[in-house]
N, C-alpha and C positions, 0 to 999 in steps of 0.2 A: 881185245876188241871192245869189252864192256867196262874198261877202266875210266873212260872219259866222263868227266862231270863238268857241265857248262858253268856251274856255280863259281869255279875258279876264275872264269873269264867274263862274268856277267857285267854288262854296262861298259865294256871296253870300246875302242874306236870301231872295231868290226861290227859290234852290236849297233852302234849309232848309225852307220851307213845302212846296214840291213834293215833296221827298224824304221828309219826315216822313209825308206822306199816302201816298206810293208804298209805303213800307215797311209801313205799316198795312194797305193794301189787299192786299199780297202775303201778309202774315201771315194775313189773313182767308181768302184763297183756300186757304192751306195747312191750314186746319182740316178740310178734307174730303180724302179719299184720291183722289177722281176727278181726273184730269189736267186741265191748263188751258194755254192759250197766253198769252203776253204780247207785245203788238205795240207797238213804239216807233216812231212815225212820223218822229221827228227825233232820232236817237240820239246824234249828235255823235261824239266820239273815244273815249268810254267812260270814261276816267279822266284826271285832270289833275294836273300838278305845281303846287303852290302856292308852293314855295320858290324857283322860278326861272321864267324864260320869261314867257309872256304874262300869267299871273296877277299878276306883280309890277308890271305897268304901272299898274294901277288899284287893286290890293290890295283888291278888293271883298269878299274872304273875311273881312276884318277886321270887317265889319258883319254877317257871317253865322256860319259855323261857328266862327270864332275866339271869338265871344262865348259859346259854349256849351262850348268844348273843355276847359276846366279845371274845370267845375262837376261836382259829385258828387251833387247832390240833385235831379236833373231828374225830372219826372213821366214815366210809362211810355212814351208815344209818343216824346217827345224823347230819353229815355234809350236806347231801342232804336235810333233813328236814329243817335245819336252813337256807339253801340257798333259799328254797321256801318261807320261812317267809320273808327273806330279799327282795326277788323279789316283794312280795306283799306290804311290807312296803314302798319300794322305789316307786312303781307305784302309791300308794295312797297318797303319801306326796311329790312327786317330787324328793326327795333325801333322802337317809337313813343316811346321815352324822349326822344330829341333833339327831336322835333316837339312833345312835351308841354312841354319847357322853353322852346320858342320861342313857346308860346301858341297854336299852331295846327298842324294836320297838314301834313306835307310833301306828301302825296298825297291827292287827293280823288276819291271815286268818283262818276262821272256816273250817270245813270239805268241804263244798261246793266249797269254793275258791281254796282249794288244789286240789280237783277233777277237777275243771275247768282248772287249770294250767297244768295238766298232760293229760287231755282228748284230743284225737286226733279228726280230722275232721270226721272220720267215726264212732266214738263212740257216745254214748248217755247217758245223765244223767236224772234221775227222782228224784226230790227233794221234800220231803213231810214235811210240817210244819203246825201244828195245831194252834199255837198261832197266832191270827190275826195280831198283830203288827209286829212280826218277819216275818210272811209270806209276808206282804206288803213290808217290807224292802228287803227281799230276792228276791221277784218278780221284784222289781225295779232294783236291781243290775244285774239281769240276763236278763233283757229285751233286746230283740234283738239277744240273743245267741240262735240260732235255734237248737243247740245240746241238749238243756235242756228243760224240762217241769217242772214247779213249781206248786205244788198242795197244796191247803189249806185243808188238810185232815189228818185223823188218819193214821200214817204210818204203824202201825201194820196191820190194816185191808187192807191197800193198797197193801200189798204184794200179796194178792190173785189175784189182777187185773193185775199185771205186771210180774208175774212169771208163766211159764218160759218166758224169753225174746226172741224175734225173732232170735238174733244171737246165742243163746245157750251158751253165755259166759257172766258172770256177777259177780260183786262184790256187796253184800248187806251189808250196814253198819247200825247197830242198836245201837244207842247211846241215849237212853231215859234219862230224868232227874232223874228218880227214886225218884221223889217227894213223891209219894204215894206207899205203899207196893205192890199194885196190879201190878206195873210196873215189878216187879221181876217175877211174874207169866206170865204176858203178853209177855215178851220178850222170855221166854222159849217156850211158845205155838206158838208164831210167828215164831221162828226158826224151830220148828218141822214142822209147816205148810209149811214153805218155802222149807224145805228139801223134804217133800212129793211131792211138785210140781216141784222141780228143784234140785235133789240130787247131780248133778255135779257142782252146783254153788259154788262160794266162799262166805262165810258168816263171818262177823266180828262183834263181840259183845263187847262193852265196859261196865265194871262193876266197881263201886266204891269199895274201901276197907274201910270199916267202922267197928266200934266196935258194930256191930249188927249182928244178925244171918242171916238175909235175903240175904245179898250179898254172904256170905260164902256158904249158902245152894244152891244159884243159880249156883255158880261155881262148886260145887259138882255135881249138876244135869246135867250141861252142859258136864262135863267130863265123865258122864255115858251114854251119848247119843249113840245109836247104829250106829256110823259112824266110818269109817276106817281110816280117815285122819284128825287129829285135832291138834291144838297147843294152849297152854295156856302160856301167858307171864304175870307175876305178879311183881309189884314193890311197895315196902313200903318205904316211904321216911321220915315220921315224926311220932311222938308220938301223941296219941289222946289228945285233950284238956281236961281240968278238967271236970269230969262227963262223959268222954268217947265220947264227941262230936267231930265232924270234920272228914274230909276225910283224911286218912293217906297214901293213895296210891290208886292203881287201878289195874285192870286186863283187858287183852284183850284176848278173846277166839275166835279162828278162825277155821272154817271148810273148808277143802280143801285149806290150805294156800300155798303160794309159796314154792316149794320144797327146795329152798335154805335158807329159812328164819330162820329155827331153828339154823343152824350153825352160821348165822350172829348174831342172838340174844345171843347166848352163848358167843360171843366175846363182844357185845356191851351193853347188859343189865346190867352187872356189872359196866360198865362205867357210865351208867345212874344213878344207885344207888349211886355211889360215888359222882357224880356231883350234883345230886338233893337231896341227903340225908341231913337231918338236925339233926340227932342224931346217936349215935354209933350203934344202931340196924338197921339202914337202910339196906335193903336187896332186893334181887330179886329171882325169881323162874321161871323155865321153865319146862313144862311138855308137853306130847303129844303122839301121835301115828301116824305111817305112814303106808300106804297101802303096 
């Protein structure tokens, strides 16, 4: 259960989809002066080195952020996301020139660092991470930032303690590793519990696209939830490996998404499928319902 380290997968195509939508959701929250909370149930280590260590084992970033890194004519959502990655990379290596020459960043921001980059002084972050090593790294990186509380705890269970948040505005990000099959059940139950406690909150769930029944069933169940405003963005970029193994894409399901997001995705998700796709069948799909 505690073997998963996101550093192996940092910057891959799943991160691109997830983080493009995360940046867009935070931008939308920032259009109003009223404060908000961001709650990350599976925060990881915060940021990751791509030029050494775990990320070099599989080099999954080559199918994700590296495919966008040198492009200058990206559409707005993608351009904003890449700019945030550039800022993080430059801040953590002094200059981004060397990483640009390499065709990819040397340092990649996980969800916590993207949240930190866009959170304002009046806003607050609650970051949960159960893995002891990743929690220690995360806590060290966020030491001294009074906007954040870093907790070594089960993020699913933690939602009960933090919802509803005092400002009655929040974005909840659920991005579990799905290492074990119970994650699919737990994320659905955690979302239901979160909605019972805070039905007006924004919730964002990332799900891998695999040649297995569990992810597809979770997506089906999420789309059948009795909520009036939801959005599903799906991206498939590669064929499965021999035997049906490997993550071929991913989904992001959002409850109470930014009202402008669907139109933006209808323009930009096909661009992501084209830029990240590695086979002729690369595709995207958008579904949803608005109040």
